[in-house]
C-alpha positions as CSV (number, residue, x, y, z in Angstrom):
1,X,0.0,0.0,0.1
2,X,1.3,3.3,-0.5
3,X,0.2,6.6,1.5
4,X,-2.8,7.4,-0.2
5,X,-4.3,4.1,0.3
6,X,-3.8,4.1,3.6
7,X,-5.4,7.0,4.4
8,X,-8.4,6.5,2.2
9,X,-8.8,2.9,3.9
10,X,-8.7,4.5,7.5
11,X,-11.3,7.2,6.1
12,X,-13.5,4.5,4.5
13,X,-13.6,2.4,7.8
14,X,-14.0,5.1,10.0
15,X,-10.7,5.4,12.0
16,X,-10.1,8.1,14.9
17,X,-7.3,6.2,16.1
18,X,-3.7,4.7,14.4
19,X,-1.1,3.0,16.0
20,X,2.4,3.5,15.5
21,X,3.8,0.2,16.8
22,X,6.8,-1.4,17.9
23,X,8.2,-3.7,19.5
24,X,11.6,-2.6,22.4
25,X,14.2,-5.6,23.3
26,X,12.6,-6.5,26.2
27,X,10.1,-8.2,24.0
28,X,7.0,-6.0,25.1
29,X,4.8,-4.2,21.9
30,X,4.8,-0.4,22.5
31,X,3.0,2.1,20.2
32,X,2.1,5.7,20.5
33,X,-1.5,6.6,18.8
34,X,-2.0,9.5,16.4
35,X,-5.7,10.7,15.2
36,X,-6.1,9.8,11.3
37,X,-6.2,13.5,10.6
38,X,-2.1,13.7,11.3
39,X,-2.1,9.9,9.5
40,X,-1.5,11.5,5.8
41,X,2.5,13.3,6.7
42,X,3.0,11.3,9.4
43,X,3.1,8.4,7.1
44,X,5.7,10.0,5.6
45,X,7.8,11.6,8.1
46,X,7.1,9.2,11.8
47,X,6.6,10.0,15.4
48,X,8.8,11.4,17.6
49,X,10.1,8.9,19.9
50,X,13.3,9.7,22.6
51,X,16.4,7.5,22.0
52,X,15.7,6.4,26.0
53,X,13.0,5.0,25.5
54,X,14.4,1.5,24.2
55,X,16.2,1.6,27.3
56,X,13.3,0.9,29.1
57,X,13.5,-2.4,30.9
58,X,10.4,-4.7,31.0
59,X,9.5,-3.3,34.7
60,X,9.7,-0.2,33.6
61,X,13.2,1.0,34.5
62,X,15.2,3.2,32.6
63,X,18.3,1.7,32.1
64,X,21.8,3.9,31.7
65,X,23.2,3.4,28.6
66,X,26.1,5.1,26.7
67,X,24.0,6.7,23.7
68,X,19.9,6.2,24.8
69,X,20.1,8.8,27.2
70,X,16.6,11.3,27.2
71,X,18.4,13.8,24.9
72,X,17.9,14.0,21.1
73,X,14.9,11.8,19.3
74,X,14.3,9.1,16.7
75,X,11.4,8.3,14.5
76,X,8.9,5.5,14.6
77,X,8.3,5.8,10.7
78,X,5.6,2.8,9.5
79,X,5.6,0.5,6.5
80,X,2.2,1.2,5.1
81,X,2.0,-2.3,4.3
82,X,1.5,-3.2,7.3
83,X,-1.9,-1.1,7.8
84,X,-4.4,-2.9,9.6
85,X,-8.1,-1.8,11.3
86,X,-8.0,-3.5,14.0
87,X,-11.8,-5.1,14.6
88,X,-11.6,-5.6,18.5
89,X,-11.2,-2.0,19.4
90,X,-13.7,0.1,17.2
91,X,-12.3,3.3,15.3
92,X,-8.8,1.7,15.7
93,X,-6.2,1.0,13.5
94,X,-2.1,0.2,13.6
95,X,0.7,0.0,11.0
96,X,4.5,-1.6,12.3
97,X,7.1,1.1,12.6
98,X,10.7,1.1,11.9
99,X,12.8,3.2,14.1
100,X,14.9,5.6,12.1
101,X,17.3,8.6,12.9
102,X,16.6,11.7,10.5
103,X,18.8,10.3,7.9
104,X,15.9,8.2,7.5
105,X,18.6,5.0,8.6
106,X,18.3,2.5,11.2
107,X,19.6,4.6,14.4
108,X,21.6,1.6,15.5
109,X,18.6,-0.3,17.9
110,X,16.0,-0.8,15.5
111,X,14.6,-4.5,16.0
112,X,12.9,-4.8,12.9
113,X,15.6,-3.0,10.9
114,X,18.7,-5.8,11.8
115,X,16.2,-8.6,10.6
116,X,16.1,-6.8,7.6
117,X,19.9,-6.7,7.6
118,X,20.2,-10.5,7.8
119,X,17.8,-11.1,5.2
120,X,19.4,-9.1,3.2
121,X,23.0,-10.9,3.9
122,X,21.2,-14.0,3.1
123,X,19.7,-12.7,-0.1
124,X,23.4,-12.3,-1.1
125,X,24.0,-16.1,0.3
126,X,21.1,-17.0,-2.4
127,X,18.5,-17.9,-0.3
128,X,15.7,-16.7,0.9
129,X,13.6,-17.7,4.7
130,X,9.6,-19.0,4.8
131,X,9.0,-18.8,8.5
132,X,5.8,-18.5,11.1
133,X,5.9,-18.4,14.8
134,X,3.0,-21.4,16.7
135,X,1.8,-19.8,19.4
136,X,0.5,-21.1,22.8
137,X,-0.6,-19.5,25.0
138,X,-3.3,-19.0,28.1
139,X,-6.6,-17.7,28.8
140,X,-7.8,-16.6,32.5
141,X,-9.8,-14.1,34.7
142,X,-8.8,-11.9,37.3
143,X,-10.6,-12.6,40.9
144,X,-8.9,-10.6,43.6
145,X,-5.4,-10.2,42.3
146,X,-5.3,-14.2,41.1
147,X,-5.1,-14.9,37.2
148,X,-7.2,-18.0,37.5
149,X,-7.8,-20.1,34.0
150,X,-10.2,-20.1,32.3
151,X,-11.3,-23.5,31.6
152,X,-13.7,-26.6,33.3
153,X,-12.8,-26.8,37.3
154,X,-11.0,-30.0,36.2
155,X,-9.4,-29.2,33.0
156,X,-10.8,-29.9,29.6
157,X,-8.5,-32.6,27.9
158,X,-6.2,-31.6,26.1
159,X,-7.8,-32.0,21.8
160,X,-11.1,-32.8,23.1
161,X,-14.3,-31.4,21.6
162,X,-15.4,-30.2,25.2
163,X,-12.2,-28.3,25.5
164,X,-13.6,-26.7,21.7
165,X,-16.6,-26.1,23.0
166,X,-15.8,-24.3,26.0
167,X,-13.6,-21.8,24.2
168,X,-15.1,-21.7,20.9
169,X,-17.0,-18.5,21.0
170,X,-14.2,-16.9,21.8
171,X,-11.9,-18.8,19.4
172,X,-13.7,-18.3,16.8
173,X,-14.0,-14.0,17.4
174,X,-10.2,-14.4,17.5
175,X,-9.5,-16.4,14.0
176,X,-12.4,-14.0,12.3
177,X,-9.7,-10.9,14.1
178,X,-6.8,-13.3,12.5
179,X,-7.7,-13.7,9.3
180,X,-8.9,-9.7,8.6
181,X,-5.8,-8.8,8.9
182,X,-4.4,-11.1,6.3
183,X,-2.9,-14.0,8.2
184,X,-4.2,-17.6,7.2
185,X,-5.0,-19.3,10.5
186,X,-4.1,-23.4,9.8
187,X,-5.1,-24.8,13.1
188,X,-6.9,-23.9,16.1
189,X,-6.8,-26.7,19.4
190,X,-7.1,-26.1,23.3
191,X,-3.3,-27.3,24.9
192,X,-2.2,-29.3,27.5
193,X,-2.7,-26.4,30.3
194,X,-6.0,-25.5,31.7
195,X,-6.8,-22.9,30.0
196,X,-3.9,-23.0,27.3
197,X,-4.3,-22.4,23.7
198,X,-2.7,-23.0,20.2
199,X,-3.8,-20.7,17.1
200,X,-1.1,-22.1,14.0
201,X,-0.9,-19.4,11.0
202,X,0.6,-19.9,8.3
203,X,4.1,-19.2,7.2
204,X,4.9,-16.3,4.9
205,X,8.5,-14.5,4.6
206,X,10.6,-14.1,7.2
207,X,9.8,-10.5,8.2
208,X,6.2,-10.6,7.5
209,X,6.5,-13.7,9.8
210,X,8.1,-11.4,12.7
211,X,5.3,-8.7,11.9
212,X,2.5,-11.4,11.8
213,X,4.0,-12.3,15.5
214,X,3.3,-8.4,17.2
215,X,-0.4,-8.7,15.2
216,X,-1.1,-12.1,16.5
217,X,-0.5,-11.3,20.2
218,X,-2.3,-8.3,19.8
219,X,-5.3,-9.7,18.1
220,X,-5.2,-12.2,21.2
221,X,-5.2,-10.0,23.9
222,X,-7.9,-7.6,22.8
223,X,-9.8,-10.2,21.9
224,X,-9.7,-11.9,25.1
225,X,-10.0,-8.5,26.9
226,X,-13.6,-7.8,24.9
227,X,-14.9,-11.5,26.7
228,X,-14.1,-10.3,29.6
229,X,-10.7,-12.6,29.7
230,X,-7.3,-12.0,30.0
231,X,-4.4,-13.3,27.8
232,X,-1.0,-14.5,28.8
233,X,2.0,-15.4,25.9
234,X,4.0,-15.7,29.3
235,X,7.1,-19.0,28.5
236,X,5.4,-20.5,32.3
237,X,2.4,-18.4,33.8
238,X,1.5,-21.2,36.2
239,X,5.1,-22.7,37.5
240,X,3.1,-25.8,38.6
241,X,1.6,-26.4,34.5
242,X,2.6,-27.3,31.0
243,X,4.8,-24.2,29.7
244,X,3.7,-21.7,26.5
245,X,6.2,-21.5,23.5
246,X,6.5,-19.9,20.2
247,X,8.2,-22.4,18.0
248,X,9.6,-20.8,15.2
249,X,8.9,-22.8,11.9
250,X,11.0,-22.0,8.9
251,X,11.9,-23.2,5.3
252,X,14.7,-22.1,3.0
253,X,14.2,-21.4,-0.2
254,X,15.7,-19.9,-4.2
255,X,16.0,-16.2,-4.2
256,X,12.9,-16.7,-6.2
257,X,11.3,-18.0,-3.2
258,X,10.1,-21.2,-5.7
259,X,12.8,-23.7,-4.9
260,X,13.6,-25.6,-1.5
261,X,16.9,-25.4,-0.8
262,X,15.8,-27.5,3.3
263,X,14.7,-30.5,0.6
264,X,16.2,-32.9,-1.2
265,X,14.6,-36.2,-1.8
266,X,17.9,-38.0,-2.4
267,X,19.2,-36.8,0.7
268,X,18.9,-39.3,4.3
269,X,14.9,-38.2,5.2
270,X,15.0,-35.7,2.8
271,X,17.8,-33.4,4.7
272,X,19.9,-31.2,2.1
273,X,23.6,-29.9,2.8
274,X,22.5,-27.0,2.9
275,X,19.9,-27.3,5.7
276,X,22.6,-29.8,7.8
277,X,24.8,-26.5,7.5
278,X,22.3,-24.2,8.4
279,X,21.3,-26.4,11.6
280,X,25.3,-26.8,12.4
281,X,25.2,-23.1,12.8
282,X,22.4,-22.0,14.7
283,X,23.6,-25.2,17.2
284,X,26.8,-23.7,17.3
285,X,25.6,-20.6,18.5
286,X,22.5,-21.9,20.1
287,X,23.6,-21.5,24.2
288,X,24.5,-18.0,23.2
289,X,21.5,-17.6,20.4
290,X,19.1,-18.8,24.0
291,X,19.4,-14.7,25.4
292,X,17.5,-13.6,22.5
293,X,14.8,-16.4,21.3
294,X,13.8,-17.6,25.6
295,X,15.3,-15.0,27.0
296,X,13.3,-13.5,30.1
297,X,13.9,-14.5,33.6
298,X,10.2,-16.3,33.0
299,X,11.6,-18.8,30.6
300,X,13.5,-21.2,32.7
301,X,10.9,-22.2,34.0
302,X,10.0,-24.0,30.6
303,X,12.9,-24.8,29.7
304,X,13.1,-28.4,32.0
305,X,14.2,-31.9,30.8
306,X,11.4,-34.3,29.1
307,X,8.8,-30.9,29.1
308,X,9.2,-31.3,25.1
309,X,10.9,-27.4,25.1
310,X,14.1,-28.4,24.4
311,X,17.5,-28.5,27.3
312,X,20.1,-29.6,25.1
313,X,21.4,-28.1,21.4
314,X,20.1,-31.8,20.0
315,X,18.8,-32.0,16.5
316,X,16.8,-34.6,15.2
317,X,14.0,-35.7,12.8
318,X,10.6,-35.3,14.5
319,X,12.2,-35.3,18.2
320,X,9.9,-33.0,19.9
321,X,12.5,-33.0,23.0
322,X,14.9,-31.7,20.2
323,X,15.7,-28.0,20.1
324,X,15.9,-28.1,16.3
325,X,13.4,-30.8,14.8
326,X,13.1,-31.6,11.5
327,X,9.4,-31.8,10.9
328,X,8.3,-35.1,8.6
329,X,5.8,-33.0,5.4
330,X,2.9,-33.8,3.6
331,X,2.4,-36.7,1.6
332,X,2.5,-35.2,-1.6
333,X,3.7,-31.8,-0.7
334,X,7.2,-32.9,0.7
335,X,9.0,-29.8,-0.8
336,X,6.2,-27.7,-0.4
337,X,6.1,-28.5,3.8
338,X,9.9,-29.8,4.7
339,X,11.0,-27.7,7.3
340,X,12.9,-27.2,10.5
341,X,11.1,-26.6,13.9
342,X,12.9,-24.1,16.0
343,X,11.8,-24.8,19.1
344,X,14.0,-23.2,22.0
345,X,11.4,-19.9,21.8
346,X,8.6,-17.9,23.5
347,X,6.7,-15.6,23.7
348,X,8.7,-13.2,25.4
349,X,11.4,-12.7,22.6
350,X,11.2,-10.0,20.3
351,X,10.5,-11.4,16.9
352,X,12.2,-9.2,14.9
353,X,15.9,-9.8,17.2
354,X,14.8,-13.6,17.5
355,X,14.3,-14.6,14.8
356,X,16.5,-12.3,13.0
357,X,19.6,-13.9,15.3
358,X,18.8,-17.2,14.2
359,X,18.8,-16.7,11.1
360,X,22.0,-14.9,11.1
361,X,23.5,-18.0,13.5
362,X,22.0,-20.3,10.4
363,X,23.7,-18.3,7.4
364,X,27.1,-19.0,9.7
365,X,26.9,-22.3,9.3
366,X,26.5,-22.4,5.6
367,X,29.3,-19.9,5.2
368,X,31.5,-21.9,7.2
369,X,30.2,-25.2,6.0
370,X,29.5,-26.1,9.5
371,X,28.4,-30.2,10.2
372,X,25.4,-31.2,13.0
373,X,26.6,-34.0,14.3
374,X,24.6,-37.5,14.5
375,X,20.6,-36.3,14.6
376,X,19.6,-37.5,18.0
377,X,17.2,-39.9,17.5
378,X,16.2,-40.4,21.7
379,X,15.3,-38.0,24.1
380,X,18.7,-36.3,24.5
381,X,18.3,-36.6,28.3
382,X,17.8,-40.3,28.0
383,X,21.3,-40.9,25.4
384,X,24.3,-42.0,26.3
385,X,27.6,-40.0,26.8
386,X,28.6,-41.6,23.5
387,X,25.5,-40.5,22.2
388,X,25.5,-36.9,22.9
389,X,29.2,-36.6,22.0
390,X,28.3,-38.1,18.3
391,X,25.4,-35.8,18.2
392,X,27.4,-32.7,19.4
393,X,25.0,-31.8,22.2
394,X,25.9,-29.7,24.7
395,X,23.4,-28.1,27.5
396,X,21.6,-24.8,26.9
397,X,22.1,-22.3,29.3
398,X,19.3,-23.2,32.7
399,X,19.3,-19.0,33.6
400,X,18.9,-16.1,32.0
401,X,22.0,-14.8,33.8
402,X,23.8,-18.0,32.5
403,X,22.4,-17.0,28.9
404,X,23.6,-13.6,28.8
405,X,27.1,-14.8,29.5
406,X,26.6,-16.7,27.0
407,X,25.6,-14.2,24.4
408,X,28.4,-12.0,26.0
409,X,30.6,-14.1,24.6
410,X,29.3,-14.4,21.7
411,X,31.2,-12.3,19.0
412,X,29.8,-13.0,15.7
413,X,26.2,-12.8,17.3
414,X,27.0,-9.6,19.1
415,X,28.6,-8.4,15.7
416,X,25.3,-9.0,14.0
417,X,23.8,-6.6,16.0
418,X,25.9,-3.7,16.1
419,X,27.4,-2.0,18.7
420,X,24.3,0.2,20.2
421,X,22.0,-2.6,20.0
422,X,23.8,-5.0,21.4
423,X,25.0,-3.0,24.7
424,X,21.3,-2.2,25.2
425,X,20.0,-5.8,24.7
426,X,22.6,-7.0,27.3
427,X,22.1,-4.1,29.5
428,X,18.2,-3.7,29.5
429,X,18.0,-7.9,30.0
430,X,21.1,-7.8,33.4
431,X,18.5,-5.2,34.6
432,X,15.8,-7.4,34.4
433,X,17.7,-10.5,35.7
434,X,18.8,-8.7,38.7
435,X,15.6,-7.5,39.8
436,X,13.8,-10.6,39.4
437,X,16.0,-12.3,41.3
438,X,15.8,-10.2,43.8
439,X,11.7,-10.4,44.0
440,X,9.7,-13.5,44.8
441,X,8.3,-15.9,42.9
442,X,4.6,-14.0,42.9
443,X,6.4,-10.7,41.8
444,X,8.2,-12.5,39.1
445,X,5.1,-14.6,37.5
446,X,2.5,-11.5,38.1
447,X,4.9,-8.9,35.9
448,X,5.4,-11.5,33.2
449,X,1.8,-12.1,32.8
450,X,0.2,-9.2,31.8
451,X,3.5,-8.0,29.4
452,X,3.7,-10.6,27.2
């Protein structure tokens, strides 16, 4: 869409307020809304934002970061193609934004620009990426300060008709709201936890997938609120229940997007040599990468052995305990459906940073022609030391602090992010780790529940 088309669409839909939205390094979606009368020129010039805004952590504390003082401004410059009317909020629409300096270039700490830069490097290497985020989330109601799961007293069985019946009205509203914004819904199910749901949307280009992830979270939470409920994408909102992931499914294609570079029908179980190199690159950097893909203090409650969430760098074919699962393709759609599922990912991540870093690591593996070791054929927690060694399987960090230490020691990932963005990310996330480690479990759960 161009500027004129966006303005016309906004007036036709009787939109009054348009949210200029971005995602900060803590994974929190933030926006500044303008009146429709200002839309035409704001689509061109953007909306002002202090440089210090990206130095705010999950608890709304401003972290002292050189280059991010509250002096000077950047601009939230919208991508007109992301304009959508919000079905759950009358008179409202949104656009997703890049953060640019006055020279119209990335000011050094724009997550969306980071993903764009990584995709440009992939294109130079001869491939494009298709991706989607597979989200799990909890529905709950607030009761005297507690978040009570929206479910039957004894919990509807997973994948059950009665579980679908309980949530049918809200699920239909959520699906309709996603579809009208251009997302193609593939499935909707009631999950293992009480009040836990999952909706999967079809893959698209990698930038579109990250954009969709922001829109998806906004939509689910907005529609839930209209039904008098809260939706939480927190990794482990209930310590004694199963966690929620936001697994990334991705595939590699030629620059025209017509031929899969991941699938080779003559190779072992269809995985191409390039695909093996990609997996090896991700696995090599995974301890550091986890600081970006499972980044919050709450994330490490979910990452437990034999919990289908991954605690190692293992990869395998249809192995639900592996961090990198090569998904078995569908009959007569082998090339089109062949993809890798990355399981060390949750809804507290900034999708532009997590997906960009994931692709950057895979690209490193391709450029260096790395080999990933043997695929894990069993749960890594039950593999022998010899099997783990043959598969090059290493443990992932078990705490937020350990993951940040790994990231700080990974020069490749930090260089890919650039100086300002990497310093910002480490400083903001370390401030969160220090704050949450000094507080109670109840404080952690409450402050993660409604922010994601």
